[in-house]
Structures are given as C-alpha cells and as structure tokens.
SELO-489310 format. One record per residue: residue in three letters; residue number from 0; x negated, y, z negated of N, C-alpha, C in turn. Coordinates in pm, whole numbers, plus 50000, padded with zeros to 5 digits. Layout:
N
     r     k   n.east   n.north    n.up   ca.east   ca.north   ca.up   c.east   c.north    c.up
   ALA   NUM        X         Y       Z         X          Y       Z        X         Y       Z
...
***
This chain:
376
     r     k   n.east   n.north    n.up   ca.east   ca.north   ca.up   c.east   c.north    c.up
   MET     0    50716     51590   51009     50760      51471   50950    50855     51392   51041
   LEU     1    50850     51260   51034     50935      51179   51111    51058     51134   51039
   ALA     2    51182     51174   51074     51299      51143   51003    51342     50999   51041
   PHE     3    51425     50944   50960     51472      50812   50981    51549     50798   51113
   ASP     4    51634     50895   51145     51711      50887   51267    51624     50893   51397
   GLU     5    51523     50975   51384     51422      50980   51490    51350     50852   51511
   LEU     6    51308     50796   51403     51235      50671   51399    51326     50565   51469
   GLN     7    51452     50555   51426     51534      50452   51475    51566     50469   51626
   SER     8    51578     50589   51672     51604      50616   51809    51490     50579   51898
   ARG     9    51361     50578   51837     51242      50544   51914    51223     50394   51920
   SER    10    51291     50315   51834     51272      50175   51830    51408     50113   51794
   LEU    11    51497     50103   51887     51636      50061   51863    51642     49910   51819
   SER    12    51546     49837   51867     51559      49695   51833    51496     49659   51697
   LEU    13    51465     49753   51622     51413      49724   51478    51530     49666   51397
   SER    14    51499     49585   51304     51602      49520   51219    51634     49632   51116
   VAL    15    51749     49602   51046     51789      49703   50940    51684     49717   50836
   ARG    16    51622     49608   50791     51520      49621   50687    51400     49704   50739
   ALA    17    51372     49698   50866     51251      49774   50912    51271     49926   50912
   THR    18    51394     49972   50886     51410      50114   50883    51348     50164   50750
   ALA    19    51292     50081   50664     51221      50130   50547    51088     50186   50585
   LEU    20    51052     50175   50707     50923      50245   50753    50937     50386   50748
   VAL    21    50839     50454   50681     50837      50598   50665    50696     50647   50708
   PHE    22    50692     50759   50786     50567      50807   50833    50564     50961   50786
   GLU    23    50587     50987   50662     50581      51125   50623    50446     51178   50577
   ASP    24    50382     51090   50505     50246      51120   50456    50137     51132   50568
   PRO    25    50050     51216   50567     49947      51228   50676    49877     51098   50700
   VAL    26    49850     51014   50597     49792      50888   50615    49878     50801   50703
   SER    27    50012     50805   50679     50109      50724   50752    50126     50780   50894
   ARG    28    50112     50903   50919     50125      50959   51047    50010     50917   51139
   ARG    29    49890     50904   51071     49775      50847   51142    49799     50694   51176
   LEU    30    49861     50626   51083     49887      50488   51112    49987     50473   51228
   LEU    31    50092     50559   51228     50188      50552   51344    50120     50581   51477
   GLU    32    50027     50674   51478     49959      50699   51613    49885     50575   51646
   GLN    33    49823     50499   51556     49746      50379   51579    49840     50270   51634
   ILE    34    49952     50260   51567     50046      50160   51610    50104     50185   51755
   GLU    35    50128     50312   51781     50177      50350   51917    50068     50329   52022
   ARG    36    49943     50329   51994     49837      50302   52087    49826     50152   52111
   ILE    37    49837     50075   52003     49817      49928   52009    49939     49852   52068
   ALA    38    50064     49894   52037     50186      49815   52065    50203     49783   52213
   PRO    39    50177     49874   52302     50212      49836   52445    50123     49730   52503
   SER    40    50004     49707   52442     49916      49607   52489    49962     49459   52441
   ASP    41    49894     49363   52495     49924      49223   52452    49815     49178   52353
   ALA    42    49724     49264   52299     49621      49230   52218    49663     49169   52081
   THR    43    49601     49073   52026     49619      49012   51904    49597     49130   51790
   VAL    44    49685     49131   51699     49667      49233   51594    49650     49170   51459
   LEU    45    49555     49225   51379     49544      49181   51238    49574     49298   51149
   ILE    46    49680     49272   51065     49719      49376   50967    49675     49341   50831
   ILE    47    49600     49440   50774     49535      49409   50639    49605     49504   50538
   GLY    48    49640     49449   50424     49701      49541   50322    49743     49467   50204
   GLU    49    49757     49533   50093     49800      49468   49965    49945     49415   49978
   THR    50    49972     49326   49887     50123      49269   49886    50218     49388   49862
   GLY    51    50322     49381   49950     50424      49482   49928    50402     49612   50005
   THR    52    50300     49619   50084     50274      49744   50167    50358     49757   50293
   GLY    53    50429     49645   50333     50509      49656   50450    50446     49599   50577
   LYS    54    50368     49495   50556     50293      49436   50666    50393     49381   50776
   GLU    55    50503     49314   50734     50594      49257   50827    50670     49367   50896
   LEU    56    50705     49476   50820     50772      49592   50883    50695     49647   50992
   VAL    57    50559     49657   50972     50476      49716   51071    50464     49620   51193
   ALA    58    50461     49490   51169     50453      49391   51278    50581     49403   51355
   ARG    59    50699     49411   51295     50819      49428   51370    50820     49552   51447
   HIS    60    50765     49661   51394     50765      49787   51463    50671     49770   51585
   ILE    61    50557     49702   51573     50475      49676   51695    50546     49599   51801
   HIS    62    50616     49502   51754     50695      49416   51856    50804     49503   51920
   ALA    63    50872     49585   51842     50983      49676   51899    50941     49774   52004
   LEU    64    50808     49820   51988     50744      49912   52082    50676     49847   52199
   SER    65    50675     49720   52197     50604      49648   52298    50692     49610   52420
   LYS    66    50633     49562   52525     50710      49514   52641    50781     49378   52615
   ARG    67    50741     49320   52499     50817      49192   52460    50935     49219   52372
   SER    68    50970     49347   52349     51073      49379   52248    51209     49309   52270
   LYS    69    51242     49274   52386     51374      49214   52424    51369     49058   52394
   ASN    70    51253     49001   52357     51242      48862   52330    51221     48836   52182
   THR    71    51200     48716   52146     51207      48672   52006    51084     48728   51925
   PHE    72    51115     48770   51806     51012      48801   51706    51023     48691   51601
   GLY    73    50923     48607   51586     50922      48499   51491    50828     48534   51376
   ALA    74    50865     48494   51254     50783      48523   51130    50768     48397   51051
   LEU    75    50642     48373   51013     50623      48254   50927    50519     48288   50824
   ASN    76    50546     48257   50697     50461      48280   50585    50370     48155   50567
   CYS    77    50239     48171   50608     50154      48050   50596    50121     48000   50465
   ALA    78    50138     48086   50362     50113      48046   50230    50228     47967   50165
   ALA    79    50337     47963   50228     50462      47905   50173    50476     47759   50195
   LEU    80    50399     47708   50292     50414      47570   50336    50291     47489   50327
   SER    81    50314     47354   50309     50203      47264   50302    50135     47251   50446
   GLU    82    50015     47200   50449     49945      47189   50581    50027     47101   50680
   SER    83    50083     46992   50638     50172      46913   50732    50289     46985   50778
   LEU    84    50358     47067   50692     50479      47145   50739    50440     47254   50829
   ILE    85    50325     47318   50799     50275      47427   50887    50259     47381   51028
   GLU    86    50193     47264   51048     50178      47219   51181    50303     47194   51257
   SER    87    50403     47134   51182     50532      47108   51246    50610     47237   51268
   GLU    88    50593     47338   51179     50672      47457   51203    50605     47549   51320
   LEU    89    50471     47539   51324     50404      47616   51431    50423     47549   51569
   PHE    90    50389     47418   51573     50384      47355   51703    50506     47264   51743
   GLY    91    50591     47234   51638     50700      47144   51660    50671     47000   51643
   HIS    92    50763     46917   51660     50743      46770   51652    50840     46688   51739
   GLU    93    50804     46569   51764     50887      46484   51842    50967     46390   51753
   LYS    94    51073     46334   51796     51160      46247   51719    51076     46133   51673
   GLY    95    51071     46094   51546     51010      45983   51495    50864     46006   51466
   ALA    96    50811     46128   51483     50668      46164   51455    50633     46139   51323
   PHE    97    50718     46153   51221     50698      46123   51076    50823     46097   51013
   THR    98    50825     46050   50890     50938      46015   50815    51033     46143   50799
   GLY    99    51158     46117   50851     51245      46238   50835    51267     46314   50962
   ALA   100    51179     46279   51065     51182      46346   51188    51294     46277   51272
   LEU   101    51419     46306   51248     51532      46238   51324    51554     46279   51458
   THR   102    51510     46410   51489     51526      46466   51624    51398     46542   51659
   SER   103    51386     46571   51779     51273      46659   51830    51305     46804   51787
   LYS   104    51195     46885   51764     51213      47022   51716    51108     47105   51783
   ASP   105    51145     47215   51835     51044      47316   51882    50990     47390   51770
   GLY   106    50854     47419   51781     50790      47498   51683    50806     47652   51708
   TRP   107    50748     47730   51620     50763      47876   51637    50692     47927   51771
   PHE   108    50589     47867   51813     50516      47913   51933    50615     47898   52051
   GLU   109    50692     47787   52061     50781      47770   52171    50906     47859   52148
   THR   110    50949     47876   52029     51065      47962   52005    51038     48101   52037
   ALA   111    50915     48150   52011     50879      48288   52032    50816     48312   52172
   ASP   112    50835     48210   52252     50777      48223   52396    50822     48351   52460
   LYS   113    50728     48422   52518     50743      48561   52582    50768     48670   52481
   GLY   114    50770     48626   52348     50786      48724   52239    50655     48742   52156
   SER   115    50686     48769   52023     50577      48789   51931    50595     48699   51810
   LEU   116    50481     48652   51761     50488      48563   51641    50396     48623   51538
   PHE   117    50473     48645   51416     50402      48709   51301    50354     48600   51201
   LEU   118    50231     48592   51176     50174      48489   51081    50122     48564   50961
   ASP   119    50211     48558   50854     50175      48629   50729    50089     48542   50643
   GLU   120    50006     48618   50563     49913      48538   50473    49828     48439   50555
   VAL   121    49774     48479   50670     49698      48390   50753    49570     48352   50686
   GLY   122    49527     48427   50590     49399      48389   50514    49426     48269   50432
   ASP   123    49533     48224   50405     49562      48102   50328    49581     47978   50407
   LEU   124    49554     47980   50542     49567      47865   50619    49458     47767   50587
   PRO   125    49486     47637   50571     49382      47546   50549    49280     47538   50668
   LEU   126    49163     47484   50644     49059      47495   50751    49103     47402   50867
   GLY   127    49155     47292   50842     49209      47201   50951    49308     47266   51035
   MET   128    49399     47333   50983     49494      47409   51063    49437     47521   51137
   GLN   129    49335     47588   51076     49269      47696   51152    49217     47649   51283
   ALA   130    49155     47527   51287     49093      47476   51410    49197     47451   51514
   LYS   131    49317     47404   51472     49425      47374   51569    49486     47505   51617
   LEU   132    49493     47606   51533     49552      47730   51570    49461     47793   51665
   LEU   133    49330     47785   51640     49220      47844   51734    49242     47789   51877
   ARG   134    49261     47657   51883     49278      47594   52016    49394     47650   52091
   VAL   135    49507     47671   52016     49629      47716   52076    49606     47863   52130
   LEU   136    49531     47948   52053     49508      48082   52102    49415     48092   52222
   GLN   137    49322     47984   52229     49226      47977   52343    49294     47917   52467
   GLU   138    49375     47814   52445     49427      47742   52564    49566     47791   52603
   ARG   139    49628     47867   52516     49770      47911   52549    49864     47799   52564
   GLU   140    49846     47684   52488     49934      47569   52493    49941     47505   52367
   VAL   141    50048     47440   52333     50066      47375   52213    50099     47222   52232
   VAL   142    50063     47139   52139     50091      46993   52150    50174     46956   52022
   LYS   143    50300     46914   52039     50378      46889   51928    50329     46766   51850
   VAL   144    50361     46760   51716     50328      46646   51635    50394     46525   51694
   GLY   145    50317     46424   51719     50377      46299   51768    50375     46298   51927
   SER   146    50313     46397   51987     50318      46404   52130    50172     46425   52183
   ARG   147    50151     46390   52311     50013      46414   52374    50035     46509   52496
   GLN   148    50152     46564   52509     50184      46642   52625    50175     46792   52587
   PRO   149    50084     46868   52647     50071      47005   52609    50187     47083   52674
   VAL   150    50222     47190   52600     50337      47275   52648    50281     47417   52659
   PRO   151    50285     47478   52772     50235      47613   52787    50311     47713   52706
   VAL   152    50254     47815   52642     50329      47912   52571    50259     48053   52599
   ASP   153    50350     48155   52593     50306      48295   52618    50352     48376   52497
   VAL   154    50272     48381   52390     50312      48449   52268    50203     48551   52225
   ARG   155    50242     48658   52181     50151      48759   52120    50146     48733   51971
   ILE   156    50028     48718   51917     50011      48689   51781    49980     48823   51699
   ILE   157    50053     48834   51597     50037      48946   51497    50013     48879   51358
   ALA   158    49897     48882   51310     49859      48824   51185    49852     48921   51071
   ALA   159    49865     48875   50951     49849      48969   50832    49791     48891   50720
   THR   160    49721     48968   50634     49653      48909   50514    49623     49014   50408
   ASN   161    49633     48969   50291     49577      49066   50176    49443     49015   50130
   VAL   162    49387     48915   50203     49257      48866   50173    49151     48927   50262
   ASN   163    49031     48953   50199     48925      49007   50282    48869     48889   50362
   LEU   164    48896     48886   50493     48857      48778   50572    48707     48770   50593
   GLU   165    48643     48873   50597     48492      48879   50611    48438     48802   50495
   GLU   166    48490     48828   50370     48434      48755   50256    48475     48617   50260
   ALA   167    48593     48583   50315     48636      48439   50329    48546     48371   50421
   VAL   168    48506     48438   50529     48413      48378   50626    48286     48349   50569
   ALA   169    48234     48446   50494     48104      48421   50426    48106     48311   50319
   ALA   170    48225     48291   50259     48235      48182   50161    48281     48054   50225
   SER   171    48289     48052   50362     48324      47925   50447    48472     47882   50413
   HIS   172    48563     47982   50373     48700      47949   50355    48778     47981   50480
   PHE   173    48718     48055   50571     48790      48093   50693    48691     48084   50809
   ARG   174    48744     48029   50922     48657      48006   51038    48615     48140   51106
   ALA   175    48485     48162   51128     48445      48271   51181    48496     48300   51327
   ASP   176    48506     48193   51409     48556      48208   51545    48699     48248   51547
   LEU   177    48785     48203   51445     48920      48246   51440    48935     48380   51395
   TYR   178    48853     48424   51300     48846      48562   51259    48823     48652   51375
   TYR   179    48730     48626   51454     48699      48703   51574    48817     48710   51673
   ARG   180    48888     48599   51680     49008      48600   51762    49112     48691   51713
   PHE   181    49127     48699   51580     49233      48777   51514    49192     48929   51515
   ASN   182    49063     48946   51505     49012      49084   51482    48996     49163   51614
   VAL   183    49094     49158   51694     49088      49239   51821    49135     49388   51792
   ALA   184    49248     49393   51735     49303      49522   51694    49339     49513   51557
   THR   185    49268     49593   51469     49294      49586   51322    49374     49713   51267
   ILE   186    49469     49683   51193     49546      49792   51118    49534     49775   50974
   GLN   187    49483     49873   50907     49463      49876   50767    49578     49958   50704
   LEU   188    49659     49891   50625     49772      49955   50554    49717     50006   50422
   SER   189    49741     50136   50394     49707      50197   50268    49813     50153   50163
   PRO   190    49771     50137   50038     49875      50114   49937    49954     50242   49912
   LEU   191    50071     50225   49854     50168      50333   49841    50105     50456   49760
   ARG   192    50011     50418   49662     49956      50513   49573    49864     50615   49647
   GLU   193    49825     50566   49766     49732      50651   49847    49806     50731   49954
   ARG   194    49937     50716   49962     50019      50791   50054    50141     50844   49981
   PRO   195    50121     50936   49883     50230      50984   49790    50336     51051   49869
   GLY   196    50303     51106   49995     50413      51170   50072    50529     51078   50113
   ASP   197    50499     50947   50110     50605      50853   50153    50699     50811   50034
   ILE   198    50660     50841   49906     50723      50787   49793    50871     50840   49786
   LEU   199    50892     50963   49788     51027      51016   49778    51117     50983   49892
   PRO   200    51073     51005   50024     51149      50959   50134    51193     50811   50122
   LEU   201    51095     50720   50080     51132      50578   50064    51235     50564   49953
   ALA   202    51213     50639   49849     51310      50624   49735    51456     50668   49776
   ARG   203    51458     50774   49844     51595      50826   49887    51659     50721   49991
   HIS   204    51567     50665   50067     51628      50580   50166    51679     50441   50099
   PHE   205    51604     50393   50006     51662      50277   49927    51785     50319   49837
   LEU   206    51776     50440   49792     51894      50490   49720    52014     50484   49799
   LYS   207    52013     50531   49925     52132      50526   50016    52171     50387   50044
   ILE   208    52076     50296   50079     52106      50163   50123    52171     50097   50013
   TYR   209    52118     50091   49888     52179      50020   49780    52308     50086   49723
   GLY   210    52307     50224   49728     52426      50296   49684    52537     50259   49763
   ASP   211    52521     50253   49898     52631      50211   49993    52673     50067   49960
   ARG   212    52575     49974   49937     52615      49835   49911    52704     49823   49791
   LEU   213    52670     49907   49690     52734      49902   49555    52868     49974   49561
   GLY   214    52898     50052   49669     53012      50133   49677    53011     50253   49603
   TYR   215    52896     50306   49565     52879      50428   49482    52897     50553   49576
   GLY   216    52926     50669   49519     52928      50786   49586    52783     50843   49600
   GLU   217    52778     50974   49630     52640      51032   49650    52569     51036   49518
   ILE   218    52451     50964   49512     52368      50969   49392    52226     51028   49435
   LYS   219    52175     51113   49354     52050      51183   49383    51944     51152   49274
   LEU   220    51824     51185   49308     51714      51179   49212    51702     51313   49141
   SER   221    51692     51318   49008     51677      51438   48933    51537     51488   48951
   PRO   222    51510     51622   48946     51370      51673   48951    51271     51593   48864
   ALA   223    51312     51568   48745     51220      51493   48649    51193     51358   48700
   THR   224    51296     51298   48764     51277      51160   48817    51181     51157   48933
   GLU   225    51194     51270   49012     51095      51277   49131    50953     51285   49085
   LEU   226    50930     51356   48973     50794      51371   48924    50751     51243   48863
   THR   227    50845     51170   48804     50815      51036   48744    50763     50929   48854
   LEU   228    50837     50933   48959     50807      50843   49073    50670     50888   49140
   LEU   229    50641     51011   49151     50528      51052   49212    50400     51033   49125
   ASN   230    50414     51024   48987     50309      51000   48900    50296     50854   48857
   TYR   231    50360     50764   48926     50345      50623   48900    50259     50562   49004
   ASP   232    50177     50469   48978     50080      50408   49065    50135     50313   49165
   TRP   233    50254     50253   49138     50318      50151   49228    50229     50039   49266
   PRO   234    50181     49963   49170     50093      49843   49193    50162     49747   49297
   GLY   235    50290     49735   49290     50364      49644   49376    50404     49709   49510
   ASN   236    50366     49839   49527     50388      49910   49656    50534     49922   49689
   ILE   237    50566     49919   49819     50699      49945   49863    50806     49852   49804
   ARG   238    50761     49728   49796     50855      49624   49734    50893     49657   49594
   GLU   239    50795     49703   49510     50826      49751   49378    50922     49865   49374
   LEU   240    50892     49965   49462     50979      50085   49465    51114     50046   49496
   GLU   241    51129     49956   49598     51270      49914   49644    51340     49851   49523
   ASN   242    51272     49757   49453     51339      49689   49338    51373     49783   49225
   ALA   243    51281     49883   49205     51297      49983   49096    51427     50076   49128
   VAL   244    51440     50111   49246     51551      50194   49277    51680     50112   49256
   HIS   245    51683     49980   49310     51796      49898   49310    51842     49881   49154
   ARG   246    51733     49856   49068     51758      49830   48929    51815     49958   48859
   ALA   247    51757     50070   48891     51803      50204   48835    51941     50235   48873
   LEU   248    51981     50196   48993     52120      50222   49025    52224     50140   48942
   LEU   249    52180     50024   48911     52268      49933   48829    52291     49982   48693
   VAL   250    52192     50057   48638     52203      50104   48496    52246     50257   48481
   CYS   251    52234     50327   48596     52259      50472   48592    52396     50500   48558
   PRO   252    52425     50588   48455     52557      50615   48412    52625     50723   48481
   GLY   253    52546     50813   48556     52606      50913   48628    52570     50917   48774
   ASN   254    52567     51045   48839     52539      51056   48980    52390     51114   49003
   HIS   255    52311     51110   48896     52166      51143   48912    52090     51038   48840
   LEU   256    51990     50985   48912     51901      50891   48854    51807     50965   48755
   ARG   257    51790     50916   48634     51704      50971   48537    51571     50894   48527
   PRO   258    51456     50952   48471     51340      50875   48454    51360     50748   48376
   GLU   259    51439     50759   48273     51463      50639   48186    51538     50523   48252
   ASP   260    51600     50553   48360     51670      50449   48429    51576     50353   48513
   PHE   261    51450     50399   48530     51355      50316   48606    51271     50238   48508
   LYS   262    51239     50275   48385     51159      50196   48297    51029     50153   48351
   LEU   263    50960     50255   48404     50831      50228   48461    50723     50229   48350
   SER   264    50642     50132   48348     50532      50122   48247    50419     50198   48300
   GLY   265    50344     50270   48201     50213      50333   48243    50232     50453   48313
   VAL   266    50338     50519   48312     50365      50645   48388    50367     50762   48293
   ARG   267    50300     50865   48336     50304      50990   48269    50369     51097   48344
   THR   268    50486     51139   48293     50554      51252   48365    50500     51373   48331
   VAL   269    50462     51454   48440     50400      51589   48428    50509     51698   48439
   GLU   270    50530     51765   48326     50631      51866   48319    50584     51998   48397
   GLN   271    50684     52057   48467     50657      52180   48532    50639     52294   48434
   GLY   272    50523     52368   48442     50503      52470   48339    50461     52598   48409
   PRO   273    50433     52699   48338     50389      52819   48393    50257     52804   48468
   SER   274    50240     52884   48571     50108      52880   48646    49990     52923   48557
   VAL   275    49872     52864   48598     49752      52899   48529    49724     53054   48538
   SER   276    49685     53107   48426     49648      53249   48421    49507     53261   48470
   THR   277    49491     53305   48601     49358      53307   48665    49276     53419   48589
   SER   278    49334     53523   48555     49259      53634   48496    49197     53587   48360
   SER   279    49280     53505   48285     49227      53451   48160    49109     53353   48178
   LEU   280    49125     53277   48282     49021      53177   48311    48895     53253   48351
   GLU   281    48908     53351   48437     48798      53428   48479    48731     53494   48358
   SER   282    48799     53541   48262     48757      53601   48146    48673     53500   48064
   ALA   283    48729     53382   48052     48648      53276   47972    48521     53240   48049
   LEU   284    48518     53236   48184     48401      53199   48257    48305     53316   48249
   GLN   285    48348     53444   48242     48268      53550   48221    48174     53542   48092
   ARG   286    48247     53499   47980     48185      53478   47855    48073     53380   47858
   LEU   287    48109     53264   47936     48010      53157   47960    47887     53209   48032
   CYS   288    47916     53291   48140     47803      53344   48218    47716     53431   48134
   GLU   289    47770     53513   48037     47692      53599   47952    47598     53520   47869
   GLN   290    47642     53392   47833     47560      53305   47746    47446     53248   47824
   ALA   291    47468     53244   47951     47363      53185   48050    47305     53055   48003
   PRO   292    47391     52950   47982     47329      52818   47947    47272     52755   48071
   PRO   293    47176     52667   48058     47122      52602   48179    47223     52508   48242
   LYS   294    47217     52497   48371     47301      52407   48448    47450     52436   48413
   LEU   295    47494     52559   48417     47623      52597   48393    47738     52536   48472
   PHE   296    47710     52524   48596     47816      52469   48697    47826     52321   48652
   ASP   297    47722     52245   48626     47738      52103   48585    47806     52086   48461
   ILE   298    47785     52174   48364     47861      52174   48235    48006     52185   48260
   ILE   299    48042     52285   48332     48194      52317   48357    48255     52198   48430
   GLU   300    48185     52152   48539     48239      52040   48616    48260     51913   48532
   GLU   301    48163     51876   48447     48179      51765   48363    48290     51782   48272
   THR   302    48302     51904   48207     48412      51928   48109    48545     51915   48163
   VAL   303    48561     51969   48290     48685      51966   48365    48724     51822   48390
   ILE   304    48639     51747   48443     48661      51598   48473    48691     51522   48351
   ARG   305    48622     51546   48238     48644      51467   48118    48784     51506   48069
   THR   306    48825     51632   48068     48950      51675   48016    49062     51617   48101
   ALA   307    49052     51624   48234     49160      51571   48322    49172     51427   48304
   PHE   308    49059     51352   48298     49062      51199   48280    49125     51167   48151
   GLY   309    49106     51241   48043     49175      51214   47914    49322     51244   47925
   PHE   310    49356     51356   47981     49498      51398   47996    49574     51297   48077
   CYS   311    49512     51235   48183     49579      51134   48253    49569     50992   48204
   GLU   312    49535     50987   48068     49516      50855   48007    49419     50756   48083
   GLU   313    49315     50814   48134     49207      50743   48199    49261     50667   48323
   ASN   314    49357     50730   48390     49416      50669   48517    49339     50742   48628
   GLN   315    49263     50671   48706     49178      50732   48807    49264     50792   48927
   VAL   316    49370     50731   48966     49449      50773   49076    49523     50910   49037
   GLN   317    49577     50912   48915     49645      51042   48871    49542     51145   48848
   THR   318    49431     51116   48798     49317      51216   48783    49274     51279   48911
   ALA   319    49252     51188   49016     49213      51245   49142    49319     51328   49200
   ARG   320    49436     51295   49185     49543      51371   49237    49561     51505   49166
   LEU   321    49546     51500   49035     49551      51625   48951    49448     51722   48994
   LEU   322    49316     51674   49019     49203      51763   49054    49195     51781   49199
   ASP   323    49285     51713   49281     49279      51732   49428    49146     51692   49486
   ILE   324    49089     51584   49443     48966      51527   49503    48992     51378   49536
   SER   325    48913     51323   49617     48923      51179   49654    48892     51093   49534
   ARG   326    48944     50967   49528     48914      50878   49425    48771     50827   49425
   ASN   327    48708     50827   49547     48572      50791   49563    48481     50898   49492
   VAL   328    48507     51018   49518     48433      51135   49453    48452     51119   49305
   LEU   329    48576     51099   49259     48601      51095   49109    48525     50978   49049
   ARG   330    48531     50866   49111     48463      50744   49050    48312     50779   49037
   HIS   331    48255     50843   49143     48114      50877   49137    48088     50966   49018
   LYS   332    48169     51068   48998     48148      51156   48885    48172     51084   48742
   LEU   333    48278     51000   48744     48303      50918   48616    48177     50835   48588
   GLY   334    48115     50779   48684     48003      50696   48673    47883     50780   48611
   LEU   335    47863     50896   48665     47755      50984   48607    47786     51022   48467
   TYR   336    47907     51029   48424     47939      51079   48285    47973     50962   48193
   GLY   337    47950     50835   48247     47972      50713   48159    48117     50690   48123
   LEU   338    48212     50721   48224     48357      50716   48187    48421     50607   48271
   LEU   339    48353     50526   48342     48414      50416   48415    48469     50301   48320
   ALA   340    48545     50219   48372     48611      50120   48293    48518     50026   48220
   ASN   341    48396     50008   48272     48296      49921   48205    48238     49993   48080
   ASN   342    48279     50111   48053     48231      50190   47946    48344     50244   47867
   GLN   343    48413     50144   47796     48535      50182   47728    48517     50259   47603
   LYS   344    48401     50261   47551     48385      50331   47425    48395     50479   47438
   LYS   345    48466     50544   47357     48485      50694   47368    48347     50761   47337
   GLN   346    48321     50858   47418     48200      50934   47405    48215     51055   47317
   PRO   347    48123     51079   47220     48123      51196   47136    48107     51321   47222
   VAL   348    48165     51431   47184     48151      51554   47247    48012     51600   47234
   SER   349    47937     51631   47340     47794      51679   47338    47789     51809   47266
   PHE   350    47662     51839   47224     47638      51972   47159    47671     52083   47250
   ARG   351    47637     52067   47373     47664      52167   47473    47810     52197   47496
   ASP   352    47888     52086   47493     48034      52103   47512    48094     52167   47397
   GLN   353    48046     52137   47278     48100      52207   47155    48060     52354   47158
   GLU   354    47944     52389   47210     47912      52535   47228    48003     52607   47329
   ILE   355    48039     52535   47442     48133      52592   47538    48263     52621   47462
   TYR   356    48312     52527   47388     48437      52548   47323    48437     52663   47232
   LYS   357    48321     52688   47158     48317      52801   47068    48317     52927   47147
   ILE   358    48246     52927   47262     48242      53050   47343    48378     53089   47405
   GLY   359    48448     52987   47458     48578      53019   47525    48682     53045   47419
   THR   360    48703     53165   47385     48803      53213   47285    48940     53219   47337
   THR   361    48963     53242   47467     49092      53250   47525    49156     53109   47541
   GLU   362    49285     53103   47564     49355      52980   47573    49316     52909   47699
   ALA   363    49290     52994   47815     49241      52929   47935    49116     52858   47925
   ALA   364    49021     52922   47849     48889      52863   47819    48898     52739   47738
   LYS   365    48986     52735   47638     48998      52622   47547    49048     52505   47626
   GLN   366    49120     52524   47740     49173      52420   47814    49056     52337   47883
   LEU   367    48939     52402   47883     48828      52327   47949    48786     52203   47862
   LEU   368    48829     52200   47739     48794      52088   47648    48925     52043   47576
   PRO   369    48937     51914   47537     49034      51872   47453    49040     51943   47323
   GLN   370    49151     51945   47249     49145      52019   47123    49071     51940   47011
   GLU   371    49057     51810   47030     48981      51730   46929    48826     51770   46942
   THR   372    48767     51767   46826     48630      51820   46830    48525     51697   46814
   ASN   373    48587     51578   46785     48499      51468   46765    48482     51374   46887
   TYR   374    48586     51358   46962     48579      51266   47076    48657     51326   47194
   LEU   375    48611     51278   47311     48690      51314   47427    48776     51195   47480
***
C-alpha cells in the first residue's frame, strides 16, 4: 500500500488538496502505474470519470511527475463559462477587443507556457470553440481576441470529461478530429464504489485535515462507522466522502465518529456476526444431494443470488461485494432470473425453491432462502 507520506515524497510539488490521492485499492495501484508511465512524456492526456472521482487531482499528479513540474499548472472548467468568455480565458484578448476589455490580458495557454493546462469538462465545449482549440493544438500558437498576431505556445494539454466522447462524436456534438487529438493517452478513473480499498484511507485523511482545521483532538472512526462507509455506494465519489466527513465532524459529540453522524441514505450496515458453520451447510447440501433434484447446482446458485439480492435491498454493488463476484457477472445472473431493475415486480417462490426449503432442515440450509414463503 502507498502511504500518504510516501506519495508526497514522490511528488513534492503537489498541492495540499492533491494529497487526497490514495492508491490503496488494487484498481488504484494499477492506475498509479499507468500515470507513472504516461507522466514523463508530453503526450496529450484524456481523463475519463464520473463527477467527483478526482480527475483534477490526477491531472495535477501527472503534471507533478512530468518534466514540466516546475512550471505553471493551469486549470479551466469549460462548462462554467460562456463561449465568448472561454475564448478570452483560453487565448487572451487585446485592449478594446470587446466591451469591458480595458487592458490586454494573456490567456491560459500563454500563462501555462512550458507547463500544463487542464481542461475540465471538455465534452461541454461548444462546436465553434472546438474548432479553434483544434487549430491551437495543431499549430502550437494562439491568436488573442482582437488580434491577428499569432503567439507561439508550448503547453501540455490534460483534458477531462464525464461525457462519453465517442457517443458525442456519433451524435455530432463533438468533433471527431479533436477527439482523436485528445485520445492519445486515456486514463479511466473508476468510481469510488469500485475501489473500496480507498474508502477508509480517504476518510481518515479527510478526518485529519478537517479535524486539524477545526482544532479538534484525535478523532477516529468507530468499527461500526467503518462498516457503514464501506457499505455505502458513494454516488458522489470522493467529493461526497469529503463533504460527509466534514459534516460528521461538525455534529459528532465525542472523539469517535458514529454511523448516525454521517446520515447516509440507502446504506445498510452489516453487523459482524459469527462465522458460517461449514459443517451445517455441508449437511444441508448432503440432504439436497440425497433428493437428487434435476439441475441441482443451478437451483442452489439461483437461490443464493436471490437471497443475497434481497438481503442487500436489491443493491447490485453491495450484492456483488457480498458474493465476491463482479458486477457484470451478477447482472448477467439477475437478468437470467428476472431480477433486473426493469422487472420490479416481486417474483413468487418457485415450487422447486419451496421444496429446497423443506429439505434444508438445518439453520444453514434455511439461509439459502428468505424466511418468507410467498415472495422473494
């Protein structure tokens, strides 16, 4: 595992906020290896990921590990500005170029010369601006608004989007030639729910950051709280986790954060209980084998998946985690059994499942089906 101190020592020029990068989960370790391969080059990078997954942090990390690290890192959110403002922000303008342009101003391309420029939400760029940006990437020069004189620039572009650019190209919302320019080195950021090994290290990091700012002493996560955080889907990803920790610190009455301090919706806390009695389970399966029903394995597999899906309140991520299978495999099985979201109606227990329940007289065998006899 990569500790925070080690990460900071490897990239001293990272900002304070960028120390929220964590590479504890195997998925994140593979991401780090990819970043370390890409960073030393000058290749244009496209970072793809859901909102809140840390795209800017990764961009800063790429810059910090590059030969441009001592120069400017510029960041611009393309979705936050109108088309006219984006042009001025990117390329700059001359005095009198438009109403309110009282002085000349360098754009981000000139400001980040010899450095890196991060264009966030690049999928939201208007088509007209896409054409101008493409020319800058091809010619390595900008023309300020109100000027005809090109200015050479040497900038590495790191773009990010939560939009599927291939679909945007197909729908004529994004230029194909610009997409090919961006798609030199692609980094796919997994959502936090798919890298659970990062959840607790991130939570402890934010706990220390905000605890120090609030002047609190040492505050820890209780074991029940850790389970709560691990069993939540984090649709808002790292940003949601950061805000949840900050909010919990403000309402926590003691030196241990409790599950109720987080007020997370749709979370099911799994209590630690005694280990499964393997011998009892084997006994129950022995009884089933004696009955020799057709397709025995299929019957057991379907029953286990139905039971786990119901226990997790039909949450696919939690069910896959509980069964230790991939979500793709789970979705395939749920489709076979008519349990996907487009089939919301509860399915009656089949005759064969009721027979299994009758045969399994031990507690372990009864766990193969819910206790209700009418519906799963």
